[in-house]
N, C-alpha and C positions, 0 to 999 in steps of 0.2 A: 504494500498500501503508500509507503513513505518514497520506494522505488518509484511508482509512476506518479505521485504528488510532485515530487523534484522533477520530473518527466513534463509533468505539464507545466510547469513554475518555470522550467526554463527555456520550452519552446518557442515566445519568441523570442530569444536571445538566438537561439540559433535560426531564425525566419532571418535576422536580420544581415546572417550571412550570407542568405542568400544571392544576394546583388553581385558581391566582390565575386562567390565561388562561379557565377555565370559568368562576369566578366574575365576571372580568372580561365577558364575553358575555354571563350573564345580566343583571347587575345595571345594562352601561354600554351595550349593542348590543341587545339586545332591548328592551328600554322604549324606543329610536330611531325603532318605528314609530309611535310617537304624532305624531311631526312633522307627519304627515297633517292634526292637526284644525289646523295652521296654515293650511289651503289650504281650511276646510272651514265652513260655520254649524253649530257641534257642538252635536249632541242627546243630553246622557250618556245618557238613554232609550235613544238607539237602539244605543245597545253601538261602542265603538271602530270594529267594522269592519260597521255598519250601513249602511243604506242613508240616509247626509248629505248634506248637498247641497256643492257645491263652488262656492267662489266663489272660485278663485285666489287673485289678491293685493289683494282689498280689506282683508282685514283688515292688510295691510302698510301701502295707504294709510288708512286708520283710525287704525293707530298714527303714521304720523307728522302726520298732523292732529293728534291730540290736544296740547292745548296746553302740557302740561309734561315734553315726551318729551325734549326739547332739554336743559332746566332739571336732570331726571334725570342723561337721559347726563352731561353736565357735569358735576355733583356727583358721579358715580363715578369720570371719570378723573381728577379733583381730586384725593377724600381716597385713588383708590390709589396715585396717583402721588407724591403725599406719602410714604403708608405705604415704597414702594419706596423712594424717596431716604432716608429716615430712617430706614427698616429694615434700612438696607445702610450707613451713617454713622456713627450709635452704635455698630452691632457691633464695627466698624473700632476705633473712638476706645475703648471699652472693652478690646476687645483689645491695640491695643496697651498702654496704659496696666496692664493684669494682665501684661501680661509683662515691665513692669520690676520687678513686686514680687516680691524675692525670697525674703521668708519664706512657704514651703511652707502653713503651718497658716492662714495667712492668706488666701492665695490662694484655697484648698481651698474655707475658711467663704463666701469672697466667692460665689462661684464655684455653693456650693448655694442662698445666699439667693437670689439674681439666676434662677438658673434656676428656683425655684420655681413662679412662677404660670405659666412655659409651661404648666404640667402641669393648670390650673385650669379647667374649662371656661367659655364666655361667661354662661353662666347661673349660675355662679358668683359670678363678679367682675363680673358687670352688678347683680347683688344689693350685693355690697360699694362700689363704684361710687358706686351711687344714692346710699348713708346715707352713704358720706365726703365725695362731688360736692352732699348735699343744702344748699340756699340760709343754709336755718336753723338747721341743727343739723351740719351738715356737717362735716369736718374740719379740711377745705381753706378753708372760709369763715370758721373761726373763727379760723385762723390771719391771714388776708387781717383780721380785724377789730383785731386787734396791731394793726396796720399805721394801722389807719384807714379800710380798704378794704372794698369788698366791700359787699352781697352779690353774687357772680356765679352766673347759674344756667347753668352748664356746659352740663346737658343737658337745658335749654329755651330755650334765644335760638340764633338762627338763626348770632350769629357769634362763638358760643364751640364750636355744635355737632359740627363738621367738623375739629372744631383738636383739640379733645378726644378724638374718636376717633382722631386718628392717635396721639394722643402713648400715649393708651392701651395701642392695638395696639402701638407697638412695644415700652413700658416693661413687657409680658406678652411677646413674642418678643425681646427682643436677646438675652437671656443666652444662648437657647437659639442663636442664630443664630451669637456670636460662636464658637460651638467652631468654625465651620469657616477663622474666618481665625487663630484661634491654632491650630489644623492645621497652614495654611500657614504660621506664623513658626515654628514650631517644624524646616520643613525646611528655611529656609534654612541655608547653609552660616557656621557659626561664624568659620569664617579669615576670609570678610569682613567681618566686625566689629572680627575682631583687626588685620587688616589698615587699617581708617577708623579705628582709635583707635593703632595707629601713626603713622598723616599724619597725627596730633590731633585728630580727630573726637569730637561729644563725645556725650552720652547723643541732645540735639537732632539733631545730622547725621546720628547713627548713623541714624535713627529714619528719617530724612527721605534719605537714601541709599543704605541698605540692606533696611531692613525693609520699606518702601511698597514698593517698585521690587519686592521679590520676593514679595509680594502682589497684585502688579499683573493677574499672569495670574487669580487667580480673583477679586479685584475683577468685573474686567471681563466673567468668562465667566459671573457669578451675576448681573450687571448686563443683560447680553445675555438672559438665560435667562427675567429675573422679565419681560420685555414681554409676554410673552403673560399676564399675569394684571391687565393694567393696564383688565381692565372688570370685575376682581374687587374690591371696597372691603371684602368682608368683610360679610355676610350673617344671618351669629350674634353678631357684634357690636353692630350697629346695629338688628339686630331688636330685641332685648332692651333699649337704647338710646334708644331714638327713639321720639317722639310726632307729633300732627299737626302741637304746635306748630312742629317744626322742620323739617317736610316740605320749606319751598323751602330749606333748604342740606344738609341731611339724605336725603333718599330717594335710594333708589341702582333701580338697573333690579332688582337681584333681590327688593327688598321690591318694589316694584311690581308685578312677576308676582307675590310673591305676595298681595298686593290683589286684584289683577285675577284672578287666576283660583280663588282661595280662599274669597274675600271674597266679590266681586261674581259669583262664577260667569261671566266671560268667559271662558272656557276658549280657544276661540280666538287671541284677543288678544294672551293671557297665553303660549300656545303660540308664535305668532309676534312675540312680544318674544324668550322663552327662546331662541327658532332664529338669528335674526337677532344675538344676544349669543356664541354657539356659533360662527356662522358666522362673526362676526369677529375672536374668541378663537384660533377653528382657523390663520386667516389670520396673528395676530398671534405665535401659536406656531410655526408655519412658519418666516416669516422670521427665528425667533430664531434658533429653532436652524440657519439655512442660513448665519448669521452668524455662528454657532458655531462650526458644523465650515468655514467660511473664515477667517476670523480665528485661529480656536486649535487647528483641530485636532479639534474637539470631537464623539464621536458616541457613538451608547448601542452599536452593535456595531462 
């Protein structure tokens, strides 16, 4: 009886999920029928379900025979890993520092300023970054010239480009991401700080022995869950900022798929690359959620 009553009581909540599930089905699962292109020599004139020539795994053999495929995979993993690591470290440090600020007005102003870039698209930010990082008139190189340095081609040199992508991505997102860690800090029992102060611990030792251990669960949980995005280096950002001269260090899987499919019309090859990326990401996401459940009892339902 109790279970039936609980089911009736939660029915409106389940009905609220229906529109989202319908949209997910239409825009995420129905288009998955296109994965068959990866196993065909696709001719768009014949249509998706036309009499296409099946080639089996030949497209995947072609992909792994490409001279630049491993470089692209390496670029993707390197940029994504750097974004994951710094994307967690910087918000944690900022949250710890902001938590020490006692003036509420200053804290609110600071939070507003650092949150702002998160709400701007990479279309807008890329235009700003191109101007700021220009080797001739950009503010960054003008500042470097004051110290007798530069000019530095942040967006045009292979040695600088991936790090520029990582730093700019962290700058855009760290303010918003710090909200999670600030919430974790506010949930820590204040009596622990009082006990640490009685024992003679200063602010640094309180941070090290009370605050960080109190944040440990959410830090490790987010780190584990981020493993699923190890092949997601940020298409929107890199597509708007890269150029052929930095393909060696800045070309990633998503930009490669874009060029193969839309610019070179190699639909089957691009579908194969996308399918491989999705398959590996699915495995990583599955493993990450398994680890999150085993280590921290994290689950959706």
